[in-house]
Structures are given as structure tokens and as C-alpha cells.
C-alpha positions as CSV (number, residue, x, y, z in Angstrom):
1,X,-0.1,0.0,-0.3
2,X,1.1,3.4,-1.1
3,X,1.5,6.7,0.7
4,X,1.1,10.6,0.3
5,X,4.4,11.5,1.2
6,X,5.5,15.3,0.8
7,X,9.2,16.0,-0.1
8,X,11.7,19.2,-0.6
9,X,13.5,19.0,-3.9
10,X,15.8,21.6,-5.0
11,X,14.8,22.9,-8.2
12,X,16.5,24.8,-10.9
13,X,14.2,27.5,-13.0
14,X,15.5,28.1,-17.1
15,X,14.6,31.9,-18.4
16,X,11.4,30.7,-19.2
17,X,10.3,29.7,-15.5
18,X,10.4,25.7,-16.7
19,X,10.8,23.4,-12.9
20,X,14.3,21.4,-13.2
21,X,14.2,19.4,-9.6
22,X,17.3,18.2,-9.6
23,X,17.6,16.7,-6.3
24,X,14.7,14.8,-3.5
25,X,15.1,15.3,0.5
26,X,13.8,12.7,1.6
27,X,11.9,13.6,5.4
28,X,15.2,11.2,7.2
29,X,17.8,13.9,5.4
30,X,18.8,11.4,2.6
31,X,19.1,13.4,-0.5
32,X,18.6,11.9,-3.6
33,X,20.4,12.7,-7.0
34,X,17.2,13.3,-10.0
35,X,19.6,11.4,-12.9
36,X,17.0,12.1,-15.5
37,X,13.4,13.7,-15.8
38,X,11.6,10.9,-19.1
39,X,8.5,12.9,-18.7
40,X,6.6,15.9,-17.8
41,X,2.6,16.1,-17.7
42,X,-0.2,16.8,-16.5
43,X,-1.5,14.0,-14.0
44,X,-2.8,12.3,-10.7
45,X,-2.1,10.5,-8.8
46,X,-4.0,7.1,-8.7
47,X,-2.1,5.3,-5.8
48,X,-2.5,7.9,-3.4
49,X,-4.6,10.7,-4.6
50,X,-3.4,14.8,-5.6
51,X,-2.9,16.2,-8.9
52,X,-0.2,18.4,-10.7
53,X,2.8,18.0,-12.7
54,X,4.0,14.6,-12.6
55,X,7.9,14.0,-13.0
56,X,8.9,11.0,-14.3
57,X,12.5,10.7,-13.0
58,X,15.2,7.7,-12.8
59,X,17.1,8.2,-9.6
60,X,20.2,5.7,-10.2
61,X,17.8,2.6,-11.4
62,X,14.9,3.0,-10.5
63,X,11.9,4.5,-11.9
64,X,9.1,6.9,-9.8
65,X,7.1,9.6,-10.3
66,X,7.8,13.4,-8.2
67,X,4.6,15.2,-8.2
68,X,4.2,18.7,-7.9
69,X,0.8,19.6,-6.2
70,X,0.6,23.5,-8.1
71,X,-2.6,24.2,-6.1
72,X,-0.3,23.3,-2.4
73,X,2.7,24.6,-4.1
74,X,4.3,21.5,-2.2
75,X,6.1,18.5,-3.7
76,X,5.4,13.9,-2.9
77,X,5.7,10.8,-3.9
78,X,4.1,8.0,-3.6
79,X,5.4,6.1,-0.3
80,X,5.6,2.1,-0.4
């Protein structure tokens, strides 16, 4: 079962204002560098609820989703 976990994210902005997440800072202080952004689209989290921009990302050899809730201005992941 998954749950919504809010995380802090280090981001960069380009000259057009687009957001590029660089790393995820987990609640225990562990930092995970985002190796690659594979896709960005508006989508809902079907596992834990919520919606916004869904980033499909690669961290090391794992593919996962990172969500930016535009209404709450918070980042979250689907924690297992």
C-alpha cells in the first residue's frame, strides 16, 4: 500500500520559468539526485490521491514519479 509523502526538492528554473527538479531530500535527511527526467505532464496520482505536474524521473536505476501539487505548492511522492 502506498501513501502520499511530502518531500523537499532542490529545483532549477530556466529563463522561461520552467521548473527542473534536481534532487529529492527525504524526511530523514537523505538526498537522492535525479539522474534524468523522462516525462513531465499533468496527471493525478491514482495510488495516493492528488494531482498536478507529474515528473517521471530516474534515480539511480529506479523509475518513479515525483508530483508537484500546484494548488498547495508542495512536492510529493508515492511512498511504498
